N, C-alpha and C positions, 0 to 999 in steps of 0.2 A: 839653908837650902837655896840653890840657885832658883831665880825667879822663873816661873813656868812660861812656855811660849806657845804650846799647842792648845787646841780647844780642849782636848781630853785632860791635859795636865792642869789647865786653869780651873776647869769645872770641878775636877776631883779635889784640887787644892783648896778651893773656896768652900766646897761642901764639907771637907774634913776639918776646916778651921785653920789649916796651915797658912792660908793667905786670906786677906780680906778683899772683897770685890773692889772696895774703894782704893786700895793700894794698887791693884791691877789696873784700874782706870787711870790713876795718876801716872803710872808708867807709860801707858798707851798715849796719854795726852802729851807727855814729854817727847816721846818718839815722833809723834805727828808734828809737833811744833819744830823739832829739829830738822825733820826731812823736808818741811816746807821751804827751808832755805836752799835745798837741793832741787826739788821739783815742786814749785808752787801750784802747778796745774792739776794736782791729784784730786783736790776737793773743790766742790762748788759751795757747800755750806757745812762748816764745822760747828757742831753744837757747842754752846758756851760751856766753859769748864764747870761752872756751878751746876748746870743742868746735868752734865755727865756724872759728876760726883754724887749728886742727889739720887740719881737712878742707881748708882753702885751701892750707896748706903742702904737704899731700899732693898736691894738684893741681900745684903748682909743681914738686914732685919728679918727677911723671910727665911733665910737659912737659920738664924737664931730661933725662929718660931717653929722650926722642925720641918720646913718644906724641903723636899728632895728635888732640887732644880737641875735638870740635865745639862743646862748650859750656864750654870751659876757663875756670874761675873765675867763672862767671856766678851771682850770688846769685839764689835764688828762694824763693817762699813756697808752702806746701802747705795746702790746706783741711783742717780737722781732722776729716774723715771718710775721709781717705786715710792709710794707714799709713806711718810713717817710723820705722825701727828706732832705738831710743834716745830716743824721745819718746812720751808717752802719746797714744792716740787716744781722743777723748771724744765726737765727733759733737755737740759743744755741750751735753753732759749730763754733769756731773761724776760722777754715780753709775754711769754706763755705762762709765767709763774702763777701758782695758786697755793693757798694754804689749806691742806687737807684737814678735815675735822677728825679723822681717824687714820690709824696706820693701815697699811695694806694687810691682807690676810696672812701672808707669810711673816711679815715683820711683827705683827701682833703675836703670832705663835712663838717667835723667837724671844721676844721680850718677856712673854709670860713664862718662858722656860728659864729666865734668868740672864739672858744675853743683854749686853749694854751697848746701844748704838752710839757711835762716835760722830756720825754726820753723813752727808750725802756726797757721792763721788762723781767726778767728771765722766763724760761719755760723748760719743759721736751723737750730735744733736738728733733728738727724736729717735735714738737708737738706729740710725740709718748709716751704716758703715761698719767695716770690719778692721779699721786701721787706727782709730783714735785721734785723728787730726781735725775732725770736723766739729770744733767747739769754739765758741767765742771766749772761753776761759783758758785757752791754750791747749797744747797737745801733751798729755803725759807721754813719757818715752819709756822704752825698754829699760828695766832697772839696771841691768848689767852692761848696757852700752847705750847711752842716751842719744846717740846719733840715729838710732833705729826706732821705728814705731813700736808702741806698746801693744798694738792690736786693739780692736774695738768690737762692738761699740762700748763694751764694759771696761774701758781703759783705766779709769781711776780706781775701780774696784780691784782689778788685777794688780796694779802697781802697789796699792795699799797693802796687799797681802805679800807680794814678792819682796817689798822693802821692809817687811817685818813690823809694819805699823799696827796691824790687827791680824789675828790668826785666821779669820775667815771674812769673806765679803760676799754680798749678793750682787749678781749681775742679771742680765736677761739674755735670751737667745732666741732669735727668729731664724737666722741664717748661719749662725756660728759665733755669735757675739760672746757666748760663754765658754767657747773652746779655743778660738784663735788667740785671745790674750793669754790664755794659759800656756799655749805652745810657745809663745815668745818670751815668757817670763819664768819658765821652769816650774809651773804649777799644775795641780790637778784642777780640771774644769769639768764639773759634772752637770750635764744637761738631762734633767729627768724626762720621763715619758710625759707627753702633753697631758695636762690636766692633773698630774700627780701633785703638783704644787699649785696652789691658788694663784691666779693672776688678778684677783680683785684688788683694786687700788694700784694698778700698774698702768701707766700711760701706754696705750696700745701702739704697736708698730703694725703688725698683722695680727689682729685679734684671734683669728682661728689657729694661729701657729705659735704665738708667743709662749715662752717658758721662762720662769724665774730659775736662776742657776746659782751655783756656789763655787767660789774659788777657795782652795785650801792647799796646804803643803803636803798633806798625806791623806790616804784613803779613810783612815779611821775618823779623822776630823770631819771630812765631807759626809761620811755615813752618820755621824752624830747629828749633824745639822739636818740631814734628810729625815732622820727619825722624828724630829720635831716638826719640820716644815711640811711633810707629806700628809695628805689626807683631804677628803672631800670638803668643799666649802660651798654652802648654799648661796653665798653672795657672788659666786663666780659661775656663770652659765656654762663655761667650758670645763668646769671641774668634773673629775671622775675618779673612781677608785676601784681597783681590782687587786687580787692577790698577787704577791710577788712570784715571778716565775724563775725556775732554775735556768742556768746557762752553762753548758759544757764548753770546753775549749779544745775538743778533739778535732773538730773540723772548722778551720778558720778561713774565711774568704779573703782573698787578696786580689788586687786588680790584675788583669792580663798584662803581660810585660809591656806591651806597647801603650797601655793606658796609665802607666806609672809616670806621671808628669811632674817634673821638678823645675821646669822653666830655666834650665841651665844651672841650677844650684847644685853643684857637685857634692857639697857637704851634706845637703838634705838627702840626696840619693844614697850616699854612703851610710848615713845614719839609719835610713829606712831598711837598707839591706842588713845592717847589723841588728836592727830590731826584729827582723824576720828570723834571724839566727837565734836570737834570745827566745823568741816565741817557740821555736822548735825545741829548744832545750827545756821549755816548760811543758812539753808534751803535745804540742799542737801539730796537726797535719794540715797543709795548705791545700785549698781548692781555688783554682783560678776562676774569677767571677768577671763577667762582662759588665762593666760599669755603665754601658750606654743607656739603659733605662733609667738608672739613677741620675745620670748627668742630664738626661732630657727632663726629668722631673725638676732638677735644680734650675734649669733655664726658665721654667714657668714662674719662678719667684720674681725675677727682675726683667727678663726678656718677654715674659708672658703676662697674663691678666692679673696675677697676684699683686703686681705693683699697684693695681687699683685699690687693693685693700689698704695699703699705706696711704693712698690718697683719701680714702674714706675716713681713715682715722684722724686725718689732719684737715679735712675739707673746710671746716668753718675758719680755722686759724689761717689756712693757706689763702682763703679768699679775703680775710680782713687784715692780715699782717704779712703779706708776701715778702716785704723787705726785711722782716725780722728773722727770716729763715736763712740759714747758711746757703750760699749760692749752689753748692754741689748737692746738698740735700734737697733744695727746692727743685733743681733740675730733675732729680730722680723722682720725686713725689709728683711733680707736674706731669710726668710721663704717664701716669695713670688716668689722667683726665680724658685722654682720647680712646680709652678702652670701652667697648660696647658691652652691653649685657650678653649679646650673642657670643662674643669672645670669651667672656667669663664662663658661660655655661660650656662652651667647647673645651675650655681649660679644665673645668671640673670633670668632664667626661674623660678627657685624656689622662688626667691624674688618676682617675679610678682604674683605668687600664694599666697604668704604670704601677699603681699600688698592688694590683693583682699579680703583676710580674715580680715585684719585690717580695711579696709575701711567699710566692713560690720558691724564691731563692732560699728561704729559711729551711726548706726541706732538704737542701743539700749542704747547708753550713749551719754552724751554731752562732757565729758572730762574724762581723766584718772587721778587718784590721787595716786601717788606712793612715797615711800621713795626715796630720791635722791640717797643715798647709804645705804647699809645695816649696815656699821660700819665705823670706822676710825682706822688707825694704827699709831704706833710710827715710827719715822724715822729709828730706829735700826731694827725694824721688817721688814719694807719695803726693806731695804738693804739686809736683810738675805734671803728673798724670793720675789724678785722684780717682777717676772712675775705672780706668782700665786696670790699674794695679790693684785696686780694691777688689775687683772682680776675680783676679787671680787668687786672692787669699781665700775665697770661698769655694774653690774648686772641689774640695772634698767634704765640705760642710753643708752646703745649701740645701741638699735634698732631704736631710735627716728629719726635720719637723714635718715637711710635706708628706713624707711616707710613714710617719708615726713610729719613729724609732727612738730608743734611748741611747745615750752616748756618754763616754767618759774619756777626756783627754788627759794624757800623762806625759811626763818628760821622757825624751829618748836620746838625748845627747846635747852637747854644747859646742858650738863653733868656736874657733880660736879667737873670733872677734867678740866673744862674750855673749852672743845671742843663743837662744835655746831652740832646739828642734823638738817637736812633739809628735806622738802618734795617738790615734783615737780608736778605742774598741767600741763598736756599734752593735747593739742587739735589738731584737724585737721589743715592742712595747711591753712594759712591766718586768723587764729583766734588770731593773735598776740595782737592786741589792746585790745581784750577782756581779754587776760591773764593779762594785766596790771591792768584792773579793778578788777580782782580777787585778785591780789597781794595787791592792795591798801586796799581792804576790809579785807584781811587776816591780814594785819599788822596795821589795824586801832587801835588806842589806845596803840600802842607799846607793844604787848603782850609778846614779847621775847627780852627784853632789853639786850644788850651785858653786861655780868658781868665782873667786874675786876677780874684779875687772883689772886686768894687767895690761896696761897700754904699752909695756915694753916687749910683750910677746909678739913676734911677727905674725901678721895675719896671712892666711892662705890667699894667694893672689893669682891673677891670670894676666898675661900680656896679650893685648888686643891690637891688631893693626887695622887702621882705618884708611880708606883710600879716596873718599868722596865727600859727601855732605856732612860727615862728622869731623872733618879736618878743622883745625882751629880757624875761627872766623867764618866758618860755613854754617848754613841754617840749622843743622842738627847737632852742632857741637855741644849745645846745652845738655844733651842727653848724657854726655860724659862728665861735664863739670858738675851737674846735679848729683852725680854719684861719687864725687871726690876723686875722679880719675887723675892719676899722676902721669904727666908726660915723661916718657922714657927715652924716646929717640925719634929723630927724623931721618929716614933712611929710604932704601928702595927694596923692592922684592928681588929675588933671584931673576935672571934674565929669561924667565920661562912663563911669562904671563902676557895676556893681551887685555886691553882696557877698552870698554865700549860705553858710549853714552846711551842709556836706555831711552826708548821712545815714551813720550807721554808720562814721565815720572815727575811728581810734584812733592817736594822740591826736586829739581834735577838730581839724578843719582847715576853713578856708573855701575857697570858690572865687570868684575875682575874674573877672568877665565884663565885657567892653567893651559898653556900651549907651549910646547917645546920650541916652536919657531917664534916665540914672542920676544919681549924685551923687559928691561928693568923698569918698574913702575914706582913712582914716588908714594911713600906711605908715612904715616905717623903712628908710633907705637905708644900705647897707654897701659898703665897698670891699674887693675881694679881688684877689689877683694871678691871672693867667691859669690857672695850674695848680690853685690852690685853687678857683677858680670851676668849672673843668672837673670836679674831683672832686665838688663840691657838686651840680652838675647830674646827675651819674651816679647820685646817691642819690635824686633826686626821683621818687616813685612815681606812676604813672598813677592817676587821670585828670588829675593835675596835670602841669604842664609849665612850662618857663621860656621866656618870650617877651619882648616889648617893652611897657613900661608908660609912659604919658605922665603926668608929674607936674604939679602945680598951676602951676608956672612955665613950662609947655609944653616943658620938656626931656624927653628920653626916657632910660630906663634899662632894664636887664634886670630882669625880675620874674616873679612867679608868675601864670600864667594857667591856664585849665582847659578840658578837652574838654567837649563838650555833655553827655556821660553823667554828668558830675559833678553835674548838676542833678537827677538822678533822686532823688526823695524829699527834696531839699534845701529849706531854709527861707530865704526872702529876708530878710536882715537889713540891707539897705541903709540903712534909715532910722536905724539906730543909729550909722552913721558910721564903724564900724570894729570890729575883732575884740575889742579890749579891752572895749569897751562891751558887746558880746554876752556875753563871759565873765562880766562883772560882773552882767549882768542875770540870769544863771543862778544866781548865788550870793546 
């Protein structure tokens, strides 16, 4: 018999005696050791082989004694902000490390059900981030293209499952950390209703919002884990339990067309359109939903007083060990120190109003169907703009916990560069089991098989003409080099443009305006893949924009254009023929 790979196959095989838990553990240990040569940043603490095998043999003994263990012999990984007795908890910060006397509530339930922990996985430090790069242990990368981020903060857990090291892994989710990495690695990411899974023994990010989550390859596996992990826990003051609620899919809410943001990622936009068509084929009818109240709620998390809850969770360590904290994480958490109690209460009041509006939304729809993220970024891009690009990743995820919803992220397509696009079905609290039913139906017949990484396959690319501060040697050229942009040509536009030096622009920037009485303007043309182009467009500030520019050979490319307001106080420099000549004239 072929060795089993899913949660269900392993548990059934061990229970039936077809496999020994010890054998399954040995195979997992071998996979983990081999993959460490490829991605050493997946794990923070791997349990010793002897300890893992001892736990597996104990499972075999329990099976031999007649116990019916629902997760018999299933290896799993644990995000390192969740306690596992016998292993340090670090939250991605070595100086924060402590040795828990007991396992967290969820981990204890899984082990009691026969699951075998393999170790603790890497994360964005203190679970602050959606990208996976904010760790002193290195940045786990997207399994199918390691130039791209894995997503976070549950980075190591997602990679451990996507790479086939374990069949499931625990993450946490406050703003999307259990869903974004699933989207980037072709996985299911299940975020339960707040309080459905215990958070006892979890290092808090925002204690009132935190959820423990699971990554898996299929809905049945995630549902098996939920069946064990869910339930009230007296050790967790946020724990709660209610009956599971049904969820129809006859009326599905989708964003108004102008609210469907993909930040220039044309592949994501196409995949979402295709996902909508698939949902119609499954019997759904769409209802346009105004996302404005949900987006306003999302902004309360980082731009509002809820950032102070992160500060509260780390207050003592922040005061005593500020230099031990990742600089980006520290910047975010320190932002809560200036929040007043008045602001917090005002935020609570506003959230209650927004919650009332979101609850009313469920009268018109059964569920929300959104992109999990608008796009994906390369590691170098994320490091160049860590806060702005990270915020983009939470566009469709940040509001879910604040508004007390349940969610499941599922794959919905693979870009030609090997990265995954995902969609998320969001329902009211306690529709968790119904979400598994949807995911099972969505993935029936394996419509999105994980592709092998084929570096010979040409990527979808875009040609972009730059005319000013992005030219080689100019102040913003790094925004191209950080995206691996390839220089294609140095040329000019068609003779139908005018060039202006905008007033009060820092760094100085030009405005290119189409004008039949104009002239040819010097440009450089670069090639970027779709995702890189999308992230570049997202950083273009008004009054500039990206439009279509005609070149001297009459071909068209994407390029910088400008709104009419860009000409207020601007100087016409068309006669100089280009931005370099203008800069030279100033010096």
